[in-house]
C-alpha positions as CSV (number, residue, x, y, z in Angstrom):
1,M,-6.0,7.7,-2.4
2,N,-9.3,6.4,-0.7
3,I,-9.3,2.8,1.7
4,T,-12.3,1.0,1.9
5,Y,-13.5,-2.0,3.8
6,N,-16.4,-4.3,2.7
7,D,-17.3,-6.0,5.9
8,R,-19.5,-8.6,4.4
9,A,-16.5,-10.3,1.9
10,D,-13.9,-9.2,4.3
11,L,-12.3,-7.4,1.8
12,L,-9.9,-4.4,1.8
13,Y,-9.2,-2.0,-1.1
14,I,-6.7,0.8,-1.5
15,R,-7.0,2.4,-4.0
16,L,-3.8,4.9,-4.9
17,D,-4.7,6.3,-8.6
18,E,-8.3,7.9,-8.5
19,R,-8.0,8.6,-12.4
20,Q,-10.3,5.9,-14.7
21,Q,-8.1,3.7,-16.6
22,E,-7.8,0.2,-17.6
23,V,-6.4,-2.2,-15.1
24,I,-4.7,-6.0,-15.1
25,S,-5.1,-7.6,-12.2
26,R,-1.9,-9.7,-10.4
27,R,-2.5,-12.0,-7.9
28,V,0.4,-11.3,-6.0
29,S,-0.3,-14.1,-3.0
30,D,-3.0,-16.2,-1.7
31,D,-4.9,-13.0,-0.2
32,V,-3.5,-10.1,-2.1
33,V,-4.3,-8.7,-5.7
34,L,-2.6,-5.9,-7.6
35,D,-4.3,-3.8,-10.0
36,I,-1.8,-2.3,-12.6
37,G,-2.9,0.7,-14.7
38,E,-0.9,3.0,-16.7
39,D,3.1,2.7,-17.3
40,E,2.7,-0.5,-15.2
41,K,2.0,1.3,-11.8
42,I,0.3,-0.5,-8.8
43,I,-3.2,2.2,-8.6
44,G,-5.0,0.2,-6.4
45,I,-4.5,-3.5,-3.3
46,E,-7.0,-5.5,-2.8
47,V,-6.4,-7.3,1.1
48,L,-8.9,-10.9,0.9
49,D,-10.2,-12.1,4.2
50,A,-8.8,-8.6,5.6
51,S,-9.5,-9.3,9.2
52,K,-7.1,-12.9,8.7
53,N,-4.4,-10.4,7.6
54,I,-4.8,-7.3,8.8
55,S,-5.1,-5.7,12.1
56,L,-8.6,-3.6,11.1
57,E,-9.5,-2.8,14.7
58,K,-6.4,-0.5,14.5
59,L,-6.8,0.4,10.4
60,L,-10.7,1.5,10.8
61,P,-12.8,3.3,11.0
62,I,-10.6,5.3,8.3
63,K,-12.3,8.0,6.8
64,Y,-9.4,9.2,4.3
65,S,-9.8,10.3,1.1
66,G,-7.7,12.8,-0.9
67,T,-3.9,13.7,-1.9
68,P,-2.3,14.3,1.5
69,T,-0.6,17.6,2.2
70,P,2.6,18.8,1.1
71,D,4.1,18.4,4.5
72,L,2.8,15.1,4.7
73,A,4.0,13.7,2.0
74,A,7.9,12.0,2.4
C-alpha cells in the first residue's frame, strides 16, 4: 500500500495494489474516485479537495509503503 498527497492539486491517493494493470475509474461522489482493476477489485482511492475532506494534519506526514507485517494484518 502507498499513500501520497499532492499539495498543488490537493489530492490524496491511496494505492492498494502496486501491480501494473488496466483500471477503470469510477466517481462515487464529488470528491472520491475509485480505481477498479482486475476482478473488479479496488486498487486505488483518489480523494479530491483532500484538505477539505480529511484531517491531513493527523494523517500526514505519512511515508508508509509496502506490505504490512502478518501481526498487523487483520
